[in-house]
N, C-alpha and C positions, 0 to 999 in steps of 0.2 A: 211182586212174586212175577218171574218171569213166563212168556208163551211161547217162548222161543221150541219149546217138544212136540215134538211132530202129532201134529193134528187135534196140539192146546190151544192154537188160537180159534178154529173153527169154531168148534166147540165150547169153547165160551162164550164165545160171541149168540150161538144158537140157544146155549141158556141165559141165554139175556132177555132176546127175543122173546124166550117163548115168555118170560117169566115180569115181561112189560105188560101180559095181559094181567089183571088181577083171577087169582084160583084159590079155593080150598086148601090144605095142606096136601090131603087126599091126592086132588085132581095133578098139583104142581107135582108130584114126584112118580106118578103118571105118568103121564106130560114128559116132565125128561127122561122118565126109560124109556121113551118109546126115541125119542130125538138121539138117546144114547147106542140103541139097537140100531137106528143109520150113522152112526156115527163115532162107534167103538173101536179105538186111538189100539196100534200092535200095542205086543209089554214097550217097546223100542221107545215109548212114549219117556221111560228111566231111562237114565244110565246103565251100562254097565252092573259097577258099581252098586247102584242103589235096585237091579234087582238079584243080588246076590243074597240081600238081606241079611236078617244076624243071626248065630248062631242062636243068640239065650234069648229072643223075641221077637213077636211080628214087629214088622216095622213101617211105619204110617207116613208117606211121600206130601204132603203141603207144595201141590202145585198152584192152585188160586184162592185168589181171598177177593173177596169186594164185597160190598153189603149187598145182604140176600141170599148169595151162597158162599160154598167155598167147593174146591174137586179136590181131594184126598186121592193117593195109590197107596196101596196098602201090599207090603210082602209080607205072604208065610211061605217059610222053610214050613218040610215036614213035620208033623204033629204041633205044630205051633197055634193056636189061638188065643181066644178070648173067655171071659166069664163070663154067664146070663148078662144081660142088660138091656137099658133104651137107651132112648135118644133126644136131644133139646127139640130134634127140628125133622123135619120127613126126612128123605133119603131115597136117591139111585143109582144103585150099581150096577157092574158092569165086571163078568171074570173078563181078563183078559190072559191068562195062564194056567193051567190045569184046573184042580178043584176043590172050592169050596163048599164043607158039608155043614146047613144054616138045621138048627133045630127050635123052632117056637116055643114058645110056651107067654101062658097064663098065667095073672097073679091069683092065689088063691089068700091072700092076705097071711097062709102063715104057711104058705109052701108052694114050689109051681107046678102048673099039671104042665106034659108035655100036651103040645096041640097039631107039629108037625113035623114034619121033617122036610129040606131038597139036597139036593146035591146040584150044585151048579157047577159046570162045566164051561170053559171058557169059549166063549161067543153068548153065552144065559146072561140077561139079565130082565133087571125088576126091581121092585120102588114099596117104600112103605112109607105110612108118616104114627105117629102116638095119636092116641093111645091107645094099646094092645102091639108097641113091637117089641116084646119081651124078644130078643135071641141071644144062640151061642154061633158063633163062627171059627169052625176050625177046619186046618189041613188032613185029610187024614191020609192025602198019599206018596209018593216015594219022588214026587218032584216039587219047587219053589212053584207056589200057588201066585196069582198078582192079580188083582183087581181095583178100579177106579171107580170112587165114589162122591159122589155129588151133592152136598148136604143145604141143605137151605136156610144154614147161618152163616155166618162173618164170621169164621176160624181162627180169623187176624182177634177177632175181642174176643171171644169165649175160650176158654183154656181145649177145648175136646168138643165133642160131638158127644161120648155119652154126656145121659144125665145122672143113670146109676148101675151101678150093678148092685148082683141081688145072689145071697147067701145064705137064700130059703132050701131046704130040700127037695130033694124034685121025683113027684109021684103022678 
């Protein structure tokens, strides 16, 4: 992956330095989230064409992978989103543009229970780690939303950051 994107090389170096110190997954997610707060790049980390997204579905742009972590940008046009899902590894993310609406769930075996909601706006940063990371993300705004995600997995080896999707009813 190329590091020639504005701000990416510095961000990757900072993540490497943080992850060189052993930490449990939740602590790693929070540490990388704190790093993102100070180094969140502009939407121009993506090309104009990449920022346009796709009319059919949200688009992931893998910007960097290496053993231990990956950096991915996600572009969500208005109305686009995910199904409820969880992840294979910890994640830290920051919103670069627009608003991403997130709904959090708990798996009750035969159904999901909604346990929280957040409207993540440009500049907002957070982190999470499995277990207990079931969520759905969607763009309910009228402008394209862009977010940057750092996953604690090498996505050149793993096909996706999603461990599983949930088709359970929500109660």
